[in-house]
C-alpha positions in Angstrom: -8.2 16.8 -12.1 -11.6 16.1 -12.8 -11.8 15.9 -16.8 -15.3 15.7 -18.7 -15.8 14.6 -22.1 -17.7 17.8 -23.0 -15.2 20.6 -21.8 -11.5 21.2 -21.3 -10.5 21.1 -18.1 -9.3 24.3 -16.2 -5.5 22.4 -16.3 -6.1 22.2 -20.0 -6.0 18.7 -20.0 -8.7 17.4 -22.9 -10.7 14.5 -23.9 -11.3 14.0 -27.3 -15.0 13.9 -27.7 -15.6 11.4 -30.5 -14.9 7.5 -30.8 -13.8 7.1 -34.2 -13.5 3.4 -35.7 -9.9 2.6 -35.6 -7.0 0.4 -36.3 -6.1 -2.5 -34.0 -3.5 -1.1 -31.6 -1.1 -4.1 -30.9 1.9 -3.6 -33.4 2.1 0.3 -32.0 5.3 0.8 -29.9 5.6 3.1 -26.8 7.6 5.8 -28.9 4.9 5.9 -31.4 4.1 9.7 -31.3 0.5 9.1 -33.5 -2.9 10.9 -33.0 -5.2 9.2 -30.9 -7.5 8.9 -33.8 -6.1 5.5 -34.6 -7.0 3.4 -31.5 -10.2 1.3 -31.7 -12.6 2.8 -28.7 -13.5 0.7 -25.9 -17.4 -0.7 -26.0 -18.8 0.8 -23.2 -20.5 -1.6 -20.5 -23.5 0.5 -20.4 -24.8 3.7 -21.1 -23.8 7.0 -18.9 -21.2 7.0 -16.1 -19.6 2.9 -17.2 -18.8 4.7 -20.9 -15.3 4.6 -21.8 -13.9 7.3 -23.7 -10.9 8.4 -25.9 -8.1 10.2 -24.2 -5.5 12.7 -25.7 -3.6 15.5 -23.9 -3.3 19.1 -25.5 -1.6 21.6 -23.0 -1.9 25.1 -23.8 1.6 26.6 -24.7 0.1 29.7 -22.4 0.3 26.9 -19.4 3.8 26.1 -20.5 5.2 29.3 -20.2 3.6 30.4 -17.2 5.7 27.2 -15.8 8.9 28.5 -17.1 8.2 31.9 -16.0 7.6 30.6 -12.8 10.7 29.2 -12.7 12.5 31.7 -13.5 11.7 33.6 -10.8 11.8 31.8 -7.9 12.9 33.3 -4.6 16.0 30.9 -3.5 17.0 30.1 0.0 20.1 29.8 1.4 22.6 27.2 0.5 22.6 24.2 3.2 24.8 24.6 5.9 26.2 20.6 5.1 28.2 18.8 3.3 26.0 16.1 2.8 22.0 15.7 1.9 21.0 15.5 5.3 19.5 19.0 5.6 17.5 17.7 1.7 18.5 18.7 -1.6 21.7 20.6 -2.0 21.5 23.6 -3.9 23.5 23.6 -6.0 22.2 19.9 -7.5 19.4 21.7 -7.6 19.5 25.5 -9.3 21.0 23.6 -12.4 18.4 21.1 -13.1 15.8 23.9 -12.6 17.3 26.1 -15.1 17.3 23.4 -17.6 13.8 22.9 -16.9 13.1 26.9 -17.4 15.3 27.3 -20.5 15.4 23.5 -22.4 13.0 21.3 -21.2 10.6 19.8 -24.0 6.8 18.7 -22.5 6.0 18.5 -26.1 8.0 15.0 -26.1 6.1 13.1 -23.5 2.6 14.5 -24.8 3.9 13.1 -28.1 4.6 10.1 -26.7 2.0 9.8 -24.6 -0.7 10.5 -27.3 0.9 7.7 -29.5 -0.9 5.1 -26.7 -4.6 3.9 -26.5 -5.4 6.3 -23.6 -8.9 6.4 -22.2 -11.2 7.4 -19.5 -14.1 6.0 -17.7 -15.7 7.0 -14.8 -16.1 5.1 -11.3 -17.6 6.1 -8.3 -17.7 9.4 -9.9 -14.7 9.9 -10.3 -12.8 10.0 -14.2 -10.2 7.2 -14.2 -7.5 7.7 -16.7 -5.5 5.1 -18.4 -3.4 3.4 -20.8 -4.4 -0.2 -22.3 -2.7 -1.7 -24.8 -3.2 -5.0 -26.2 -1.0 -7.6 -27.2 -1.0 -9.0 -30.5 0.4 -12.6 -29.4 -3.3 -14.7 -28.5 -4.1 -15.5 -25.0 -1.9 -12.7 -23.7 -2.3 -12.4 -19.4 -4.3 -8.9 -18.7 -2.4 -7.2 -15.6 -3.3 -4.1 -14.5 0.0 -2.1 -13.1 0.0 0.6 -10.4 2.2 3.5 -9.9 3.4 5.3 -6.7 4.2 8.5 -5.5 6.2 10.8 -6.5 5.8 8.8 -9.7 2.9 8.6 -12.3 2.2 6.2 -15.2 5.3 7.5 -17.1 7.0 5.1 -14.7 6.2 1.9 -16.7 5.9 3.5 -20.1 9.0 1.4 -20.8 7.9 -2.0 -19.7 4.6 -1.3 -21.8 6.5 -3.0 -25.1 8.6 -5.6 -23.6 5.5 -7.1 -21.7 3.3 -7.3 -25.0 5.8 -7.9 -27.5 7.8 -10.2 -25.6 9.4 -11.9 -29.0 11.0 -8.8 -29.4 12.6 -9.0 -26.1 14.1 -12.0 -25.9 10.9 -13.8 -24.5 7.9 -16.1 -26.1 4.5 -15.3 -27.5 3.2 -16.9 -24.5 4.6 -14.4 -22.5 2.4 -12.3 -23.5 0.5 -9.4 -21.4 -2.6 -7.3 -22.1 -1.4 -4.1 -20.2 -3.5 -1.3 -18.3 -1.7 1.2 -16.9 -4.1 3.4 -14.6 -3.7 6.7 -12.8 -4.4 6.6 -9.2 -7.7 8.8 -8.3 -6.2 12.3 -7.3 -2.8 11.8 -9.5 -2.2 12.5 -13.2 -5.1 13.0 -15.7 -7.6 11.2 -13.3 -9.9 13.0 -11.4 -9.5 14.0 -8.2 -11.7 12.4 -4.9 -13.6 15.8 -3.3 -14.6 13.7 -0.1 -12.4 11.2 2.7 -12.4 7.5 2.0 -10.0 7.4 -0.7 -7.5 4.8 0.9 -5.9 1.9 -1.2 -8.6 -0.4 -0.7 -10.8 2.3 -2.2 -8.8 2.2 -5.3 -8.5 -1.6 -5.3 -12.0 -2.0 -5.8 -12.0 0.8 -8.8 -9.2 -1.2 -9.9 -11.1 -4.6 -9.9 -14.7 -2.6 -11.6 -11.7 -1.5 -14.2 -10.8 -4.8 -15.2 -14.4 -5.7 -15.2 -15.5 -2.9 -17.1 -12.8 -4.0 -19.6 -14.1 -7.2 -20.1 -11.4 -9.3 -18.7 -12.5 -12.5 -16.4 -8.9 -13.5 -15.5 -6.1 -11.2 -14.9 -3.1 -10.5 -12.8 -2.1 -7.3 -11.0 1.7 -5.3 -10.0 2.4 -2.9 -7.8 5.5 -1.4 -6.7 5.2 1.8 -3.6 1.6 3.0 -3.6 1.0 0.1 -6.2 1.9 -2.4 -3.3 -0.8 -1.5 -1.0 -2.7 -1.0 -4.1 -2.2 -4.5 -5.3 -2.3 -6.4 -2.0 -6.0 -5.0 -1.1 -6.6 -6.5 -4.3 -5.6 -9.9 -3.1 -7.4 -9.3 0.3 -10.6 -8.5 -2.1 -9.9 -11.5 -3.9 -12.7 -10.0 -6.6 -13.8 -12.5 -9.5 -10.8 -13.1 -12.2 -7.6 -12.3 -9.6 -5.5 -14.6 -10.2 -2.2 -13.5 -8.3 -0.1 -10.3 -7.8 3.3 -8.9 -8.2 5.3 -6.7 -5.7 8.2 -5.3 -5.0 7.8 -3.3 -1.8 6.1 -6.2 0.1 4.8 -5.6 3.7 7.1 -7.8 5.5 8.2 -6.8 8.7 6.6 -9.0 11.5 4.9 -7.5 14.2 7.4 -8.3 17.1 10.0 -6.7 15.3 7.9 -3.4 14.0 7.3 -2.8 18.0 11.5 -3.1 18.6 11.6 -0.5 15.5 8.6 1.8 16.5 10.8 2.2 20.4 13.7 2.5 18.6 15.3 -0.6 20.4 18.2 -2.1 18.9 17.9 -5.6 17.2 16.9 -8.8 18.8 19.1 -12.4 18.9 18.2 -14.2 16.6 18.3 -12.1 13.4 19.8 -13.8 9.9 22.4 -11.8 8.1 19.6 -11.0 6.2 16.7 -10.4 8.6 19.5 -8.0 10.7 20.3 -6.1 7.4 16.9 -5.6 6.8 16.6 -3.7 10.3 19.4 -1.6 9.8 17.9 -0.3 7.3 14.8 0.7 8.6 16.4 1.7 11.9 18.8 3.8 9.8 15.5 5.2 8.0 13.9 6.1 10.9 16.6 8.1 12.5 17.9 10.0 9.2 14.1 11.4 9.0 14.3 9.2 5.1 10.1 9.4 5.6 9.4 12.7 6.5 7.7 13.6 3.7 5.1 10.9 4.2 4.4 11.9 7.7 4.0 15.7 6.3 1.8 14.7 3.9 -0.1 11.9 6.4 -0.5 14.9 8.5 -1.1 18.1 7.1 -1.2 17.6 3.1 -3.7 20.8 2.9 -0.7 22.7 4.7 2.2 21.9 2.7 0.3 21.6 -0.3 -0.4 25.5 -0.4 3.3 25.9 -1.1 3.8 22.8 -3.6 0.7 24.4 -5.8 2.0 27.8 -5.6 5.7 26.9 -6.8 6.9 24.5 -9.6 10.6 24.6 -7.7 9.1 23.9 -4.2 7.3 21.1 -5.7 10.3 19.7 -7.5 12.4 19.8 -4.3 9.6 18.1 -2.5 9.2 15.0 -5.0 12.9 15.0 -5.3 13.3 14.7 -1.8 11.6 10.8 -2.4 14.4 8.4 -1.3 14.2 6.9 -4.8 15.5 9.7 -6.4 18.3 10.0 -3.4 21.3 9.0 -5.8 20.0 10.5 -8.5 22.7 12.3 -10.3 20.5 15.7 -11.4 22.7 16.3 -14.4 21.8 14.0 -17.0 24.4 11.3 -16.5 22.0 8.7 -14.5 21.8 5.5 -16.7 18.3 4.5 -15.3 16.7 8.2 -15.1 17.4 10.8 -17.5 16.6 14.9 -16.1 13.8 14.7 -18.8 11.8 11.5 -17.6 12.5 13.3 -13.9 11.0 16.3 -15.1 8.5 14.7 -17.3 7.0 13.7 -14.1 7.0 16.9 -11.9 5.9 18.7 -14.4 3.0 16.0 -15.1 2.1 17.3 -11.1 2.3 20.9 -11.8 0.4 21.0 -14.7 -2.6 18.8 -13.4 -2.3 20.4 -10.1 -2.4 17.4 -7.8 -0.2 18.3 -5.4 -2.8 18.0 -2.9 -4.7 15.9 -4.4 -2.0 13.3 -4.5 -0.9 13.6 -1.0 -4.1 13.4 0.9 -3.3 9.5 -0.2 -0.9 9.4 2.5 -3.5 11.4 5.3 -5.7 8.8 3.9 -3.2 5.8 5.1 -3.6 6.5 8.4 -0.1 6.8 9.3 0.5 2.8 8.5 3.5 1.9 6.5 3.7 -0.6 3.7 6.9 -2.5 4.9 4.6 -3.6 7.8 2.8 -7.2 8.0 0.2 -6.6 10.4 -1.1 -3.0 9.3 -1.4 -4.5 5.8 -3.1 -7.8 6.9 -0.7 -10.2 5.0 -2.1 -12.8 7.0 -5.6 -12.5 5.2 -4.3 -12.9 1.8 -4.7 -16.1 0.2 -4.1 -15.7 -3.4 -0.7 -16.0 -5.0 1.5 -13.7 -4.0 5.0 -12.9 -6.3 8.2 -10.3 -4.6 10.7 -9.5 -6.3 13.6 -7.7 -4.6 15.8 -4.8 -5.9 19.0 -3.8 -4.6 18.2 -0.6 -4.9 14.5 -0.5 -3.1 14.8 1.3 0.5 14.9 -2.3 2.5 15.9 -5.5 1.6 13.0 -8.2 1.9 14.4 -11.1 3.6 12.8 -14.1 2.0 12.7 -16.0 5.8 10.1 -12.7 6.5 8.0 -12.7 3.3 7.3 -16.5 4.0 6.1 -15.6 6.8 3.6 -12.3 6.2 2.8 -14.3 2.5 1.3 -17.9 3.6 1.1 -18.3 -0.6 4.2 -16.6 -1.7 4.8 -18.3 -5.0 7.5 -16.8 -6.4 10.5 -14.6 -4.5 13.2 -13.4 -6.4 16.4 -11.0 -5.9 17.6 -9.2 -9.0 21.3 -7.5 -9.1 19.4 -4.1 -10.9 17.6 -1.7 -9.9 15.6 0.2 -6.9 12.5 2.0 -5.5 11.1 3.1 -9.6 11.6 -0.7 -10.6 9.9 -0.6 -14.1 11.1 3.1 -14.8 15.2 2.0 -14.1 14.9 -1.7 -15.7 11.9 -1.9 -17.4 13.9 -5.3 -19.2 14.5 -7.0 -16.1 11.5 -5.6 -14.3 9.0 -7.6 -17.2 11.4 -11.0 -17.2 10.1 -11.1 -13.6 6.7 -10.7 -14.5 6.8 -13.0 -17.1 8.5 -15.4 -14.7 6.1 -14.6 -11.3 3.0 -14.9 -13.3 4.0 -17.8 -15.5 2.6 -20.8 -13.2 -0.5 -19.1 -13.2 -1.5 -19.0 -17.1 -2.6 -22.6 -17.4 -5.6 -20.9 -15.5 -6.8 -19.1 -18.1 
């Protein structure tokens, strides 16, 4: 969704037009619902496009009323003909959630939460980039830029802001502190939408490097899961001045010969270790079950699928909830890691910003590659330090042997006992502890 400092957008997302003098944001918690006018404006590095402007969200009530009307007016399909999820999300699971969305869900809560954070917009390569920027109150904090994925958003990382910026309140030490930058990817959320091609992970990586430079950081690290992994890896290949290393939780570890067997639907080769065989079986099963069918469709026909997703909020919700990262979610408010309000926050964001198609085009730009395969991700070209955390609920468990083969400068590898694809969202304290440990060796370099 394109945004402007001079007028509100057609989706109702509005940018603050003034740059009022502000107080320090260091001690603000992520739950504070304070006006954006109390945050310090960044100094523009130059006049014009490079200016960094304050941003806040103000969705017109009419947009929310229309959303609820559309949900209640849904024309539902027949129920599935199986007793599992092999045909997609069961009707009986989705309908109660959609009823809750239309009758009880409150967007204003997440809107207030976001407006209680320092949010900004800056134009890079011709489009506006939205980002959250929270500085730590601790001296010598290490800047980190964290990249979300699909069907996620910056909402995924809200719970890690406080543990990262204020580690002493979460079992860490002052020297563990980070300054946190969380941008919305091009075509996602509150960032602008590319109007031409060429906006793959590599382009985003260059934009992130420019953003960190524009913020005045001379040394920083990068983190990413889902799309954030290819973006962070592309940053590591680019090796812009100041980037010290990356941490990823969806590593590209499948060796070329294994990738060839998987593509042909072959059996596991002899000589694999137990963990390598487990990973092979996971990839093989995912292919048979069509777990990445959403990626195939968006990677080949994003415009076609976009018509339905743009017109029907329930269609959009069902499409997003079909992602394997949500496959074990309960949908009924009892999930210990992702509340229904949190997931509906994310879906509502896509709806209000009309970003179903613009976000899907990233798959088309990726040209059929898989973020799990080492060769297409050119891991051999990465010389910067790479850290990996393996979460048990991820779609595959990266074997350390494959990881060390893929990344020649693997400086940290750790398997944890909780969390899944949306690791920062599901296990924010553990995720934050992993970043502290993974990047600790790089701090003396500052």
